[in-house]
N, C-alpha and C positions, 0 to 999 in steps of 0.2 A: 036088565041091560040098559034100558033107558035111564033108570035111576042112577046107575053107575056113571053113565055119560054126563048126566046133569051135574053130579057131584064133581066130576073131573073138570067140567067147564067152569063151575062155580069157583073151584080152587084156583084155576088159571086166571080167572078174572080178579080174584083177590090178590094174587101175586102181581098182576099187571097194575092194579090199583096201588098196591104198596110201593112198587118200583116208581110209579109216577109221582106218588106223594114224596118219596125220598128225593127224586130229582128236583121236584119243585122246592122242597125245603133247602136243598143244597144251593140251588140257584138264588133263592131268596137271601140266604146267608152271604153268599159271595157278593151279591148286589149291595147288600147292606154294608159290608166291609169296604167296598169300593166307594160308596157314598161317604162313609166316614173319613176315608183318606182324602177325598175331594174336598170335603168340608174343612179339613185341617189345612190343606193347601190354600184354599180361598180365604180362610179366616185368620191365618197367621200372617200379620202384616209385615213382619220382618223378612219373610221369604219373597214378598211380591216382586221386588226388583231383580230377583235372582232365579226366578222360575224359568226353566227351558221351555219356551212356548210350544215347540214342535211336539215334544213328549206330552205336554199338557193337552194339546189339541187331540193327539191320538187317544189319550186316556178318555177324554170326553166323548169321542166318537164311539169307542168300545163300550163305554157305560151306557150311552144312549141306545146302542144296538142291543145290549143285554136287556135293558128295560123294555124295549119294543118286543123282543122275542118272548119275554116273560109275560107281559101284560096283553099284547095283541095277538101273538101267534101261539102262545102256550107251548112253545118249544123250549122246555126247561133245560135240556142238556146244552142246547145252543146258547141259551141265556147264561148258564153257568160258565161256559167257555169264554164268552165275551167279557163277563164280569171278572174272570181271572186275568184276562189280558189287560183290562182296565186297571186292575189292582197292581199288576206288575209295572205298568207305565207310570202309575201314580207314585209307587215306591221309588222308581227311578227319578221322577220329578223331585221328590223330597230329598233324595240323596244328593242330586246335583245342586239343588237350592241351598242345602246346608253346607255343602263344600264351598260353593261360591261365597256364601255369607261368611264362613270362617276365613277365607282368603281376604275378603273385603275388610273384615275386622282387623286382621293382621296388618293390612296395608294402612288402615286408619291409625293404628297404634304407631306404625313406623312413621307415618306422615306427621303425627303430633310430635314425635321425638325429633325429627329433622327440623320442624318449625321452631322448636325450642332452641335447637342448636343454631338456627339461622341468625338469630339476633347477635350471636357472638362469632359467627363464622365468616368465611370468605365467599367470593364469587363461585368458587368450586362447590361449596355447600348448597348455594342457591340452585345450581344446576341439578344437583342430586335430588333436591326437594322437588323440582319440577318433574323429574322422571318418576318419582314416587307418586306425586299427585296425578300423573297421567296413567297410573296403573300399568306401566310398561315393564315387561319381563325381559331380562337380559338373556340372550342366547349367543354366547361367544362375543363377537363384536357387534351384533345386531340387537335391537330392542324391538319387541313385538307386542301388539295388542290386538285382541279380537273383539269386534263390535257385532253383537247379535242384532239382526233386523228388528226384532220385537222391542228392543230397548232403544236403539238409535234412530229408527224411523217411525213416523206416525203410520198407523195402520192404513194400508192401501195406497201409500204414496212414498215418495222419496224425500219428503220434508222432515227435517230433523226434529226430534222431540226435545224437550228441555234437557233431559239427561244426555241426549246426543250432542246438543249444542255445548253443554258443559264439558263433555269429553273432547270435542274439537278444540275448545278454548285451552284445555290442558295440553293438548298436543302442540298447539300453536306456541305456547310458552316454552316448551322443550325446544322446538325448532328455532325460536328466536334466541334462546340462550346458547344454542349450538349452531352458529351461522354456517358452518361447513357441512352440516348434516343434510341428508336427503331422505325422502320418504317414498316408499312404494305402497300403493293402495290397490288391494286386490279384492274384487267382488266375487262372491260365491253364491250359488243358488242350490236349492234342494230339488229342483225340477229340471227337466231337459231344457236347455237354454240355447235356442238356435242362434248360431253365430255369436254366442256369448253376449247378446245384446242387453239382456236384463242385468246381468252381473256387471257389465261395463258401465251401465248407467248408474248403478249403485256406487261404484268406485268414483265416477266423475262427480256425483253429488257431494261426496265427502271432499274431493279436491276443490270443488267450487267454493265450498264453505271455508276451506283453508285459505283460498285466494282472497276472499272477501275480508278475511281477518289479517291480511298482510303478508302471506307466504307466497313467494314468487313461483310462477309455473315451472321454471327450469329446475326447481328443487323437487318436483313431484313426477312420479310415474304412475299411471293408472292402467289397470288391465282387468278383464273379466275372464273367469275360467269356468263359468257355469257350475255344473255339478261334478266336474272331473276330479276334484280333490276333496274327498270327504274328510271329516275329522273324527278323532277317537272320542267316544263318549261311553263311559262304563265298559271299557274293553271291546266296544263295537265300533266299527267304522260306519259313520252315517253322513250323508249329505246334509248340510245345515245352511240355512240362509244367514249370511254373515258378510262382514267386510273386514279384511285382515290388513293391519297397518304394520309395516316393517321399516324401521328407521335405521339408517347407516350413517357413519361418519361422526358418531359421538365419541369424543376423546376425554 
């Protein structure tokens, strides 16, 4: 009887050991795949300016958690779960970055075309070129641009990056070539924003830069809406740190 119990216990321990080894192997593979995706994102220079920083941040957090669960806690099922979440976020990052890169490439091609036409064209063509250079998308009678915080602002501040300053310069050119136009600047946050203070300050930062470059205050309207108006990313509505520019009055 004791011998039978011993054999049963031994078999049970073997099954537990095999299951643990399987979980550990699965977790290791998922972590390895997530690391490879992260390496692709960080090493592919052409994607750097187009990476959605919030998704990238989430992916890093998930991966770090997976590694911690695997190496420190030996919780292999948990590690595998977080590694899968990291991989999903990284695949989202790559998809968005590639889409933005494709759009940017198209706009660059269009810009080159318009610049070649400019030498032989009229004032009207110059206006069109300015709109293309500013990456403005037409929606009916309005022209819109979305500036993501990670691109337009330096980390931890509302000081413009070089890319942000170039973007403002392009918007200034559009406004100067269309003197009857006006611009609405809307700040958004991904966190709860009491009295919309943070989002309002972001909008006012862009407005101040426009004023310094010669755009009069009466042509601008600023507002902060906090996290109340999420945007669609990969068929999901997400609150995103950004500043939205809407220009009206372009004829």
